[in-house]
C-alpha positions as CSV (number, residue, x, y, z in Angstrom):
1,M,-42.0,-12.5,22.8
2,A,-41.7,-10.1,19.8
3,Y,-39.0,-7.5,19.9
4,C,-40.6,-4.0,20.2
5,I,-38.7,-0.9,19.2
6,R,-39.3,2.0,21.5
7,Y,-39.2,5.4,19.8
8,A,-38.9,8.7,21.6
9,T,-42.1,10.7,21.6
10,G,-42.8,12.2,18.2
11,F,-40.4,10.1,16.3
12,D,-40.7,6.9,14.2
13,S,-38.7,4.7,11.8
14,N,-38.5,7.5,9.2
15,D,-36.5,9.6,11.6
16,I,-33.7,7.1,12.4
17,V,-30.3,8.2,11.3
18,G,-28.2,5.9,13.4
19,W,-28.2,2.7,15.3
20,G,-25.6,1.2,17.6
21,T,-25.1,-1.0,20.7
22,T,-26.3,1.6,23.1
23,G,-29.4,2.8,21.2
24,M,-31.0,4.4,18.2
25,V,-30.5,8.0,17.0
26,C,-33.4,10.0,15.5
27,L,-33.1,13.3,13.7
28,D,-35.2,16.2,14.9
29,K,-35.4,18.0,11.6
30,A,-36.9,21.2,13.1
31,S,-34.0,21.8,15.4
32,Q,-31.3,19.9,13.5
33,T,-30.4,18.0,16.6
34,V,-30.6,14.2,17.4
35,I,-32.4,12.3,20.1
36,K,-30.5,9.2,21.3
37,T,-32.6,6.6,23.2
38,A,-32.1,3.1,24.5
39,H,-33.2,0.1,22.3
40,D,-34.9,-1.5,25.3
41,Q,-34.7,-1.9,29.1
42,D,-31.4,-3.8,28.7
43,T,-29.6,-0.8,27.3
44,E,-31.2,1.9,29.5
45,D,-28.2,1.8,31.8
46,R,-26.0,2.9,29.0
47,I,-28.1,5.9,28.2
48,A,-28.1,6.8,31.9
49,V,-24.3,6.6,32.0
50,E,-24.0,8.7,28.8
51,K,-26.4,11.3,30.2
52,A,-24.4,11.5,33.5
53,I,-21.2,12.0,31.5
54,Y,-22.6,14.7,29.3
55,E,-24.0,16.4,32.4
56,R,-20.4,16.3,33.8
57,F,-19.1,17.9,30.6
58,K,-21.8,20.6,30.8
59,Q,-20.9,21.4,34.4
60,R,-17.3,21.9,33.3
61,G,-18.3,24.2,30.4
62,G,-18.2,21.7,27.6
63,H,-15.6,21.2,24.9
64,H,-15.5,22.0,21.2
65,G,-14.3,18.5,20.4
66,L,-17.5,16.9,21.8
67,L,-21.0,16.8,20.5
68,K,-23.0,19.6,22.1
69,Y,-25.4,18.4,24.8
70,Y,-28.9,19.9,25.0
71,G,-30.2,17.9,27.9
72,Q,-32.7,15.1,28.5
73,Y,-35.5,14.2,26.1
74,D,-37.9,11.6,27.4
75,S,-35.7,8.8,28.6
76,G,-32.9,9.7,26.2
77,I,-30.6,12.7,25.4
78,R,-30.6,15.5,22.8
79,L,-27.3,16.0,21.1
80,E,-25.7,18.1,18.3
81,Y,-26.3,16.6,14.8
82,A,-23.1,15.7,12.9
83,P,-24.4,15.3,9.3
84,K,-21.2,13.9,7.9
85,W,-21.6,10.9,10.3
86,N,-18.7,8.9,11.6
87,L,-15.1,9.4,10.6
88,S,-14.6,5.7,9.6
89,S,-17.4,5.9,7.0
90,Y,-16.3,9.2,5.8
91,L,-12.7,8.0,5.1
92,N,-14.1,5.0,3.3
93,K,-16.0,7.3,1.0
94,H,-13.3,9.9,0.7
95,P,-9.9,8.1,0.6
96,E,-8.5,11.1,-1.2
97,V,-8.4,13.1,2.1
98,D,-4.8,14.4,2.5
99,G,-2.6,13.6,5.4
100,E,-2.6,17.1,6.9
101,Q,-6.4,16.9,7.3
102,R,-6.1,13.4,8.8
103,L,-3.6,14.5,11.4
104,H,-5.7,17.6,12.2
105,W,-8.5,15.2,13.1
106,G,-6.1,13.2,15.2
107,Y,-5.3,16.4,17.1
108,Q,-8.9,17.2,17.6
109,I,-9.7,13.7,18.9
110,T,-6.7,13.7,21.2
111,D,-7.6,17.1,22.6
112,A,-11.2,15.9,23.3
113,L,-9.9,12.7,24.9
114,Y,-7.7,14.7,27.2
115,Y,-10.7,16.8,28.3
116,A,-12.7,13.6,28.9
117,H,-9.9,12.3,31.1
118,T,-9.7,15.5,33.1
119,S,-13.5,15.1,33.6
120,K,-12.8,11.6,35.2
121,V,-14.2,9.8,32.1
122,I,-12.6,6.8,30.5
123,H,-14.0,6.3,27.0
124,G,-13.3,2.6,26.8
125,D,-14.3,2.2,23.1
126,L,-12.3,4.7,21.2
127,T,-12.5,4.0,17.4
128,L,-13.2,6.1,14.3
129,N,-16.8,4.7,14.4
130,N,-17.3,6.8,17.6
131,V,-15.9,10.0,16.1
132,F,-18.3,12.2,14.2
133,L,-17.9,15.0,11.6
134,T,-19.8,18.3,11.4
135,D,-20.6,20.0,8.2
136,N,-17.3,21.9,8.3
137,L,-15.4,18.6,9.0
138,N,-14.6,19.1,12.6
139,A,-14.2,15.9,14.5
140,K,-16.4,15.3,17.6
141,L,-15.6,12.5,20.0
142,A,-18.9,10.7,21.0
143,D,-20.6,7.5,22.1
144,F,-20.0,7.5,25.9
145,G,-22.7,4.9,26.7
146,G,-20.2,2.2,27.6
147,S,-17.7,4.6,29.3
148,S,-16.6,4.9,32.9
149,L,-17.4,7.9,35.0
150,D,-15.6,8.4,38.4
151,G,-14.5,4.8,38.3
152,S,-17.8,3.2,37.4
153,P,-17.5,-0.1,35.4
154,L,-17.0,0.0,31.7
155,L,-20.1,-1.4,29.9
156,V,-18.3,-2.1,26.6
157,I,-15.4,-4.2,25.3
158,A,-13.0,-2.5,22.9
159,N,-12.3,-3.9,19.4
160,A,-9.4,-6.4,19.5
161,S,-7.2,-4.1,17.4
162,H,-7.8,-1.3,19.9
163,R,-7.7,-3.4,23.1
164,Y,-5.1,-2.6,25.7
165,P,-3.4,-5.8,27.2
166,G,-3.5,-4.3,30.7
167,P,-6.3,-2.8,32.8
168,R,-8.9,-1.6,30.4
169,Q,-10.6,0.9,32.7
170,S,-7.6,3.2,32.6
171,I,-6.0,6.1,30.8
172,P,-3.3,3.9,29.3
173,A,-6.1,1.8,27.7
174,D,-7.6,4.8,26.1
175,L,-4.2,6.0,24.9
176,F,-3.5,2.5,23.4
177,A,-6.8,2.8,21.5
178,L,-5.8,6.3,20.5
179,G,-2.7,4.9,18.8
180,S,-4.9,2.5,16.8
181,V,-7.2,5.4,15.9
182,L,-4.3,7.4,14.6
183,Y,-3.1,4.4,12.6
184,H,-6.5,4.1,11.1
185,L,-6.6,7.8,10.3
186,M,-3.2,7.8,8.6
187,T,-3.4,4.4,6.7
188,G,-7.2,4.1,6.0
189,V,-7.3,0.6,7.7
190,N,-7.4,-0.7,11.3
191,P,-4.3,-2.3,12.8
192,Y,-4.3,-6.0,12.0
193,Q,-7.1,-5.4,9.5
194,D,-6.6,-8.8,7.8
195,L,-7.0,-10.7,11.1
196,L,-10.0,-8.6,12.0
197,D,-11.7,-9.5,8.7
198,Q,-11.1,-13.2,9.5
199,G,-12.4,-12.9,13.1
200,H,-9.1,-13.8,14.6
201,D,-9.4,-11.6,17.7
202,D,-7.4,-14.1,19.9
203,E,-4.5,-14.0,17.5
204,I,-4.6,-10.2,17.5
205,Q,-4.5,-10.1,21.3
206,T,-1.6,-12.5,21.4
207,L,0.4,-10.3,19.0
208,I,-0.4,-7.2,21.2
209,Q,0.6,-9.0,24.4
210,N,3.9,-9.9,22.7
211,G,4.5,-6.4,21.6
212,E,4.2,-7.3,17.9
213,F,2.6,-4.2,16.3
214,P,2.1,-3.2,12.7
215,E,5.0,-1.4,11.0
216,T,4.8,2.4,11.5
217,D,8.2,3.6,10.3
218,S,6.9,4.5,6.9
219,L,4.5,7.0,8.6
220,G,7.4,9.1,9.8
221,P,6.9,11.1,13.0
222,V,3.2,10.2,13.1
223,G,4.3,6.5,13.3
224,T,6.5,7.3,16.3
225,I,3.5,8.8,18.1
226,I,1.4,5.7,17.3
227,T,4.0,3.3,18.5
228,K,4.5,5.3,21.7
229,C,0.7,5.0,22.3
230,W,0.8,1.3,21.8
231,R,3.9,0.8,24.0
232,A,2.4,2.8,26.9
233,I,5.2,5.4,26.8
234,Y,2.7,8.2,27.1
235,T,1.0,8.8,30.5
236,S,-1.4,11.5,29.3
237,A,-3.3,12.5,26.1
238,A,-1.8,16.0,26.7
239,D,1.6,14.5,25.9
240,V,0.3,13.0,22.6
241,R,-1.3,16.3,21.8
242,K,2.0,18.1,22.4
243,D,3.9,15.7,20.0
244,I,1.2,16.3,17.3
245,E,1.5,20.1,17.8
246,G,5.3,19.7,17.4
247,M,4.7,18.3,13.9
248,S,2.6,21.2,12.8
249,A,5.4,23.2,11.2
250,D,6.4,20.2,9.0
251,W,2.9,19.1,8.0
252,G,3.0,20.3,4.4
253,S,6.4,18.9,3.5
254,L,5.8,15.7,5.5
255,F,2.6,14.7,3.9
256,T,3.6,15.7,0.4
257,S,6.4,13.2,0.6
258,M,4.6,10.5,2.7
259,G,1.1,10.5,1.1
260,S,-1.5,8.2,2.6
261,T,-2.5,4.5,2.2
262,N,-6.1,3.9,1.2
């Protein structure tokens, strides 16, 4: 049977601005918002989970580090449009971004993750591909289609370089992934990038289970934060946020001397 793409009412292929495992994203030019809908019946459950999570965030007043939620549209959801798209793509196009800006994004992501955790949400797939940028370059944590709400099962498997060796439906698992996100932010590449490129996921998982992580000493205090995420020393994203805040007074001198790896 031929695969049939289902568009939200009033949209077609010319409106698509994104496509992922959960569904497609179409731009509503008139309102400068996006409509996210399922690819097909097999991914409708992910859109339903994402809608429930955004409803939870809305009930709690929302958070500036998350895409704004404007409610349901057809069987999908309407969200804030982040025109700079995802942070991974942005860094690939703009390797000249300085370390202070990178760490500022790290702070914004960490703050939003803490809010998600206090809302009883485990992200489960935290990568820079799931962080989006507004026109004024503020980071927005997104893509909750595979996430856990109130203990519901995760519907996604994290990338090998971001995958916690213990229970994956947990705060420590998200904090482990946060360490990999910070590493990507500061170096421009994922942890174990060479092995990822070769498809050696099993080897990456063995290294992680053995506690053999990429070198982070050259990243200074940021490297210490990353390693503490990987080694499950933190118990809350609030603790990570506090350590990043503690660096703020030294940002200028630190990043002038450290630079960043493309």
